[in-house]
mmCIF file of the C-alpha atoms, coordinates in Angstrom:
data_MODEL
# 
_entry.id   MODEL 
# 
loop_
_atom_site.group_PDB 
_atom_site.id 
_atom_site.type_symbol 
_atom_site.label_atom_id 
_atom_site.label_alt_id 
_atom_site.label_comp_id 
_atom_site.label_asym_id 
_atom_site.label_entity_id 
_atom_site.label_seq_id 
_atom_site.pdbx_PDB_ins_code 
_atom_site.Cartn_x 
_atom_site.Cartn_y 
_atom_site.Cartn_z 
_atom_site.occupancy 
_atom_site.B_iso_or_equiv 
_atom_site.pdbx_formal_charge 
_atom_site.auth_seq_id 
_atom_site.auth_comp_id 
_atom_site.auth_asym_id 
_atom_site.auth_atom_id 
_atom_site.pdbx_PDB_model_num 
ATOM 1   C CA . UNK A 1 1   ? 15.287  -8.825 26.521  1.00 0.00 ? 1   UNK A CA 1 
ATOM 2   C CA . UNK A 1 2   ? 18.601  -7.002 26.470  1.00 0.00 ? 2   UNK A CA 1 
ATOM 3   C CA . UNK A 1 3   ? 18.825  -3.173 26.521  1.00 0.00 ? 3   UNK A CA 1 
ATOM 4   C CA . UNK A 1 4   ? 20.229  -2.904 22.933  1.00 0.00 ? 4   UNK A CA 1 
ATOM 5   C CA . UNK A 1 5   ? 16.896  -4.792 21.861  1.00 0.00 ? 5   UNK A CA 1 
ATOM 6   C CA . UNK A 1 6   ? 14.566  -2.920 23.857  1.00 0.00 ? 6   UNK A CA 1 
ATOM 7   C CA . UNK A 1 7   ? 15.988  0.240  22.638  1.00 0.00 ? 7   UNK A CA 1 
ATOM 8   C CA . UNK A 1 8   ? 15.867  -0.807 18.872  1.00 0.00 ? 8   UNK A CA 1 
ATOM 9   C CA . UNK A 1 9   ? 12.156  -1.919 19.358  1.00 0.00 ? 9   UNK A CA 1 
ATOM 10  C CA . UNK A 1 10  ? 11.162  1.518  20.797  1.00 0.00 ? 10  UNK A CA 1 
ATOM 11  C CA . UNK A 1 11  ? 12.539  3.285  17.860  1.00 0.00 ? 11  UNK A CA 1 
ATOM 12  C CA . UNK A 1 12  ? 10.595  1.097  15.398  1.00 0.00 ? 12  UNK A CA 1 
ATOM 13  C CA . UNK A 1 13  ? 7.385   2.411  13.534  1.00 0.00 ? 13  UNK A CA 1 
ATOM 14  C CA . UNK A 1 14  ? 4.754   0.869  11.416  1.00 0.00 ? 14  UNK A CA 1 
ATOM 15  C CA . UNK A 1 15  ? 6.157   2.979  8.792   1.00 0.00 ? 15  UNK A CA 1 
ATOM 16  C CA . UNK A 1 16  ? 9.609   1.402  9.218   1.00 0.00 ? 16  UNK A CA 1 
ATOM 17  C CA . UNK A 1 17  ? 8.301   -1.957 9.888   1.00 0.00 ? 17  UNK A CA 1 
ATOM 18  C CA . UNK A 1 18  ? 6.367   -2.202 6.662   1.00 0.00 ? 18  UNK A CA 1 
ATOM 19  C CA . UNK A 1 19  ? 9.013   -0.439 4.228   1.00 0.00 ? 19  UNK A CA 1 
ATOM 20  C CA . UNK A 1 20  ? 10.341  -2.098 1.457   1.00 0.00 ? 20  UNK A CA 1 
ATOM 21  C CA . UNK A 1 21  ? 11.229  -1.529 -2.032  1.00 0.00 ? 21  UNK A CA 1 
ATOM 22  C CA . UNK A 1 22  ? 7.976   -1.485 -3.526  1.00 0.00 ? 22  UNK A CA 1 
ATOM 23  C CA . UNK A 1 23  ? 4.985   1.047  -4.334  1.00 0.00 ? 23  UNK A CA 1 
ATOM 24  C CA . UNK A 1 24  ? 2.333   0.728  -1.975  1.00 0.00 ? 24  UNK A CA 1 
ATOM 25  C CA . UNK A 1 25  ? -1.323  1.740  -2.433  1.00 0.00 ? 25  UNK A CA 1 
ATOM 26  C CA . UNK A 1 26  ? -2.446  4.075  0.410   1.00 0.00 ? 26  UNK A CA 1 
ATOM 27  C CA . UNK A 1 27  ? -5.741  2.825  1.688   1.00 0.00 ? 27  UNK A CA 1 
ATOM 28  C CA . UNK A 1 28  ? -6.087  4.181  5.030   1.00 0.00 ? 28  UNK A CA 1 
ATOM 29  C CA . UNK A 1 29  ? -4.813  7.419  7.117   1.00 0.00 ? 29  UNK A CA 1 
ATOM 30  C CA . UNK A 1 30  ? -2.302  5.091  8.607   1.00 0.00 ? 30  UNK A CA 1 
ATOM 31  C CA . UNK A 1 31  ? -0.720  4.123  5.322   1.00 0.00 ? 31  UNK A CA 1 
ATOM 32  C CA . UNK A 1 32  ? 0.355   8.031  4.938   1.00 0.00 ? 32  UNK A CA 1 
ATOM 33  C CA . UNK A 1 33  ? 4.271   8.478  5.456   1.00 0.00 ? 33  UNK A CA 1 
ATOM 34  C CA . UNK A 1 34  ? 4.454   10.691 8.397   1.00 0.00 ? 34  UNK A CA 1 
ATOM 35  C CA . UNK A 1 35  ? 6.235   13.405 6.143   1.00 0.00 ? 35  UNK A CA 1 
ATOM 36  C CA . UNK A 1 36  ? 3.014   13.647 4.096   1.00 0.00 ? 36  UNK A CA 1 
ATOM 37  C CA . UNK A 1 37  ? 0.474   13.817 6.932   1.00 0.00 ? 37  UNK A CA 1 
ATOM 38  C CA . UNK A 1 38  ? -0.152  17.318 6.710   1.00 0.00 ? 38  UNK A CA 1 
ATOM 39  C CA . UNK A 1 39  ? -1.597  16.496 3.150   1.00 0.00 ? 39  UNK A CA 1 
ATOM 40  C CA . UNK A 1 40  ? -3.788  13.788 4.944   1.00 0.00 ? 40  UNK A CA 1 
ATOM 41  C CA . UNK A 1 41  ? -7.037  15.485 3.639   1.00 0.00 ? 41  UNK A CA 1 
ATOM 42  C CA . UNK A 1 42  ? -5.818  15.869 -0.132  1.00 0.00 ? 42  UNK A CA 1 
ATOM 43  C CA . UNK A 1 43  ? -4.240  12.605 -0.029  1.00 0.00 ? 43  UNK A CA 1 
ATOM 44  C CA . UNK A 1 44  ? -7.247  10.524 1.168   1.00 0.00 ? 44  UNK A CA 1 
ATOM 45  C CA . UNK A 1 45  ? -9.575  12.302 -0.952  1.00 0.00 ? 45  UNK A CA 1 
ATOM 46  C CA . UNK A 1 46  ? -8.027  11.115 -4.074  1.00 0.00 ? 46  UNK A CA 1 
ATOM 47  C CA . UNK A 1 47  ? -9.577  8.400  -6.048  1.00 0.00 ? 47  UNK A CA 1 
ATOM 48  C CA . UNK A 1 48  ? -6.380  6.372  -5.775  1.00 0.00 ? 48  UNK A CA 1 
ATOM 49  C CA . UNK A 1 49  ? -3.401  6.924  -3.760  1.00 0.00 ? 49  UNK A CA 1 
ATOM 50  C CA . UNK A 1 50  ? 0.397   5.228  -3.928  1.00 0.00 ? 50  UNK A CA 1 
ATOM 51  C CA . UNK A 1 51  ? 3.429   5.847  -1.952  1.00 0.00 ? 51  UNK A CA 1 
ATOM 52  C CA . UNK A 1 52  ? 6.964   5.444  -3.459  1.00 0.00 ? 52  UNK A CA 1 
ATOM 53  C CA . UNK A 1 53  ? 9.776   4.555  -1.416  1.00 0.00 ? 53  UNK A CA 1 
ATOM 54  C CA . UNK A 1 54  ? 13.109  6.372  -1.388  1.00 0.00 ? 54  UNK A CA 1 
ATOM 55  C CA . UNK A 1 55  ? 15.757  4.677  -3.581  1.00 0.00 ? 55  UNK A CA 1 
ATOM 56  C CA . UNK A 1 56  ? 17.019  2.991  -0.435  1.00 0.00 ? 56  UNK A CA 1 
ATOM 57  C CA . UNK A 1 57  ? 18.007  -0.554 0.741   1.00 0.00 ? 57  UNK A CA 1 
ATOM 58  C CA . UNK A 1 58  ? 15.959  -2.032 3.761   1.00 0.00 ? 58  UNK A CA 1 
ATOM 59  C CA . UNK A 1 59  ? 19.196  -2.871 5.376   1.00 0.00 ? 59  UNK A CA 1 
ATOM 60  C CA . UNK A 1 60  ? 20.218  0.971  5.372   1.00 0.00 ? 60  UNK A CA 1 
ATOM 61  C CA . UNK A 1 61  ? 16.756  2.238  6.417   1.00 0.00 ? 61  UNK A CA 1 
ATOM 62  C CA . UNK A 1 62  ? 16.153  3.183  10.062  1.00 0.00 ? 62  UNK A CA 1 
ATOM 63  C CA . UNK A 1 63  ? 12.680  4.376  12.025  1.00 0.00 ? 63  UNK A CA 1 
ATOM 64  C CA . UNK A 1 64  ? 14.078  7.889  11.940  1.00 0.00 ? 64  UNK A CA 1 
ATOM 65  C CA . UNK A 1 65  ? 14.081  8.395  8.342   1.00 0.00 ? 65  UNK A CA 1 
ATOM 66  C CA . UNK A 1 66  ? 11.826  9.509  5.941   1.00 0.00 ? 66  UNK A CA 1 
ATOM 67  C CA . UNK A 1 67  ? 11.253  6.724  4.275   1.00 0.00 ? 67  UNK A CA 1 
ATOM 68  C CA . UNK A 1 68  ? 8.967   7.439  1.070   1.00 0.00 ? 68  UNK A CA 1 
ATOM 69  C CA . UNK A 1 69  ? 9.992   9.962  -1.575  1.00 0.00 ? 69  UNK A CA 1 
ATOM 70  C CA . UNK A 1 70  ? 6.752   10.486 -3.395  1.00 0.00 ? 70  UNK A CA 1 
ATOM 71  C CA . UNK A 1 71  ? 2.879   10.400 -2.647  1.00 0.00 ? 71  UNK A CA 1 
ATOM 72  C CA . UNK A 1 72  ? 0.564   10.423 -5.813  1.00 0.00 ? 72  UNK A CA 1 
ATOM 73  C CA . UNK A 1 73  ? -3.169  10.976 -5.582  1.00 0.00 ? 73  UNK A CA 1 
ATOM 74  C CA . UNK A 1 74  ? -5.116  10.449 -8.872  1.00 0.00 ? 74  UNK A CA 1 
ATOM 75  C CA . UNK A 1 75  ? -8.144  12.096 -9.133  1.00 0.00 ? 75  UNK A CA 1 
ATOM 76  C CA . UNK A 1 76  ? -11.042 12.298 -11.898 1.00 0.00 ? 76  UNK A CA 1 
ATOM 77  C CA . UNK A 1 77  ? -9.307  14.905 -13.866 1.00 0.00 ? 77  UNK A CA 1 
ATOM 78  C CA . UNK A 1 78  ? -6.004  15.525 -11.929 1.00 0.00 ? 78  UNK A CA 1 
ATOM 79  C CA . UNK A 1 79  ? -2.841  14.342 -10.359 1.00 0.00 ? 79  UNK A CA 1 
ATOM 80  C CA . UNK A 1 80  ? -1.236  15.511 -7.110  1.00 0.00 ? 80  UNK A CA 1 
ATOM 81  C CA . UNK A 1 81  ? 2.523   14.956 -6.545  1.00 0.00 ? 81  UNK A CA 1 
ATOM 82  C CA . UNK A 1 82  ? 3.879   15.292 -3.351  1.00 0.00 ? 82  UNK A CA 1 
ATOM 83  C CA . UNK A 1 83  ? 7.699   14.911 -3.324  1.00 0.00 ? 83  UNK A CA 1 
ATOM 84  C CA . UNK A 1 84  ? 10.158  14.840 -0.562  1.00 0.00 ? 84  UNK A CA 1 
ATOM 85  C CA . UNK A 1 85  ? 13.038  17.381 -0.924  1.00 0.00 ? 85  UNK A CA 1 
ATOM 86  C CA . UNK A 1 86  ? 16.314  16.874 0.146   1.00 0.00 ? 86  UNK A CA 1 
ATOM 87  C CA . UNK A 1 87  ? 16.029  19.659 3.124   1.00 0.00 ? 87  UNK A CA 1 
ATOM 88  C CA . UNK A 1 88  ? 13.085  17.558 4.354   1.00 0.00 ? 88  UNK A CA 1 
ATOM 89  C CA . UNK A 1 89  ? 10.303  19.577 3.204   1.00 0.00 ? 89  UNK A CA 1 
ATOM 90  C CA . UNK A 1 90  ? 7.547   18.587 0.782   1.00 0.00 ? 90  UNK A CA 1 
ATOM 91  C CA . UNK A 1 91  ? 7.286   19.962 -3.027  1.00 0.00 ? 91  UNK A CA 1 
ATOM 92  C CA . UNK A 1 92  ? 3.655   19.845 -4.207  1.00 0.00 ? 92  UNK A CA 1 
ATOM 93  C CA . UNK A 1 93  ? 2.533   19.631 -7.592  1.00 0.00 ? 93  UNK A CA 1 
ATOM 94  C CA . UNK A 1 94  ? -0.810  19.832 -8.925  1.00 0.00 ? 94  UNK A CA 1 
ATOM 95  C CA . UNK A 1 95  ? -1.398  18.635 -12.338 1.00 0.00 ? 95  UNK A CA 1 
ATOM 96  C CA . UNK A 1 96  ? -4.225  18.446 -14.958 1.00 0.00 ? 96  UNK A CA 1 
ATOM 97  C CA . UNK A 1 97  ? -4.726  14.961 -16.563 1.00 0.00 ? 97  UNK A CA 1 
ATOM 98  C CA . UNK A 1 98  ? -5.138  16.643 -19.987 1.00 0.00 ? 98  UNK A CA 1 
ATOM 99  C CA . UNK A 1 99  ? -1.343  17.959 -19.583 1.00 0.00 ? 99  UNK A CA 1 
ATOM 100 C CA . UNK A 1 100 ? -0.002  14.559 -19.342 1.00 0.00 ? 100 UNK A CA 1 
ATOM 101 C CA . UNK A 1 101 ? 1.333   13.507 -22.428 1.00 0.00 ? 101 UNK A CA 1 
ATOM 102 C CA . UNK A 1 102 ? 2.874   10.358 -21.575 1.00 0.00 ? 102 UNK A CA 1 
ATOM 103 C CA . UNK A 1 103 ? 4.586   8.243  -18.585 1.00 0.00 ? 103 UNK A CA 1 
ATOM 104 C CA . UNK A 1 104 ? 7.480   6.182  -18.771 1.00 0.00 ? 104 UNK A CA 1 
ATOM 105 C CA . UNK A 1 105 ? 8.278   3.523  -15.903 1.00 0.00 ? 105 UNK A CA 1 
ATOM 106 C CA . UNK A 1 106 ? 12.132  2.515  -16.486 1.00 0.00 ? 106 UNK A CA 1 
ATOM 107 C CA . UNK A 1 107 ? 13.493  -0.044 -14.231 1.00 0.00 ? 107 UNK A CA 1 
ATOM 108 C CA . UNK A 1 108 ? 16.967  -1.795 -14.482 1.00 0.00 ? 108 UNK A CA 1 
ATOM 109 C CA . UNK A 1 109 ? 18.042  -4.183 -11.495 1.00 0.00 ? 109 UNK A CA 1 
ATOM 110 C CA . UNK A 1 110 ? 17.305  -2.009 -8.315  1.00 0.00 ? 110 UNK A CA 1 
ATOM 111 C CA . UNK A 1 111 ? 16.813  1.098  -9.932  1.00 0.00 ? 111 UNK A CA 1 
ATOM 112 C CA . UNK A 1 112 ? 13.526  2.516  -11.085 1.00 0.00 ? 112 UNK A CA 1 
ATOM 113 C CA . UNK A 1 113 ? 12.279  5.791  -12.694 1.00 0.00 ? 113 UNK A CA 1 
ATOM 114 C CA . UNK A 1 114 ? 9.011   7.043  -13.451 1.00 0.00 ? 114 UNK A CA 1 
ATOM 115 C CA . UNK A 1 115 ? 9.180   9.892  -15.885 1.00 0.00 ? 115 UNK A CA 1 
ATOM 116 C CA . UNK A 1 116 ? 6.073   12.088 -16.615 1.00 0.00 ? 116 UNK A CA 1 
ATOM 117 C CA . UNK A 1 117 ? 6.106   13.959 -19.737 1.00 0.00 ? 117 UNK A CA 1 
ATOM 118 C CA . UNK A 1 118 ? 4.199   17.474 -19.958 1.00 0.00 ? 118 UNK A CA 1 
ATOM 119 C CA . UNK A 1 119 ? 4.117   20.239 -22.398 1.00 0.00 ? 119 UNK A CA 1 
ATOM 120 C CA . UNK A 1 120 ? 6.314   21.998 -23.449 1.00 0.00 ? 120 UNK A CA 1 
ATOM 121 C CA . UNK A 1 121 ? 8.862   19.609 -23.241 1.00 0.00 ? 121 UNK A CA 1 
ATOM 122 C CA . UNK A 1 122 ? 8.861   19.405 -19.672 1.00 0.00 ? 122 UNK A CA 1 
ATOM 123 C CA . UNK A 1 123 ? 9.407   16.302 -17.517 1.00 0.00 ? 123 UNK A CA 1 
ATOM 124 C CA . UNK A 1 124 ? 8.894   15.189 -13.751 1.00 0.00 ? 124 UNK A CA 1 
ATOM 125 C CA . UNK A 1 125 ? 11.269  12.282 -12.702 1.00 0.00 ? 125 UNK A CA 1 
ATOM 126 C CA . UNK A 1 126 ? 10.584  10.161 -9.662  1.00 0.00 ? 126 UNK A CA 1 
ATOM 127 C CA . UNK A 1 127 ? 13.085  7.699  -8.499  1.00 0.00 ? 127 UNK A CA 1 
ATOM 128 C CA . UNK A 1 128 ? 12.629  4.421  -6.441  1.00 0.00 ? 128 UNK A CA 1 
ATOM 129 C CA . UNK A 1 129 ? 14.347  1.469  -5.553  1.00 0.00 ? 129 UNK A CA 1 
ATOM 130 C CA . UNK A 1 130 ? 12.725  -1.421 -7.980  1.00 0.00 ? 130 UNK A CA 1 
# 
């Protein structure tokens, strides 16, 4: 094995190995992207959990990047949205499902956008690589 190949292998992570342009269900603690680990208890306690990848082609990704943009936890009567901010921190939003007026999932070629419509005329947009 060459030194370059060995160095590449040491930079690999399960998160990187499994990364692709699709929305994944989070089933175990190991499925939680590392950026969102501080919120693991909240994520795992949700009835249903998903992670949404960054709008990034696999060939442009590397193991040192935060590869997921959003984690969503769905509870019986609420929704937890954890969103990666440009500065590398996480924004935490907790919404009552009664406030959710509509959801639109827009896709065109490789661009995807989920829009959550809330009162009064408020929207939350989540983009992903479709």
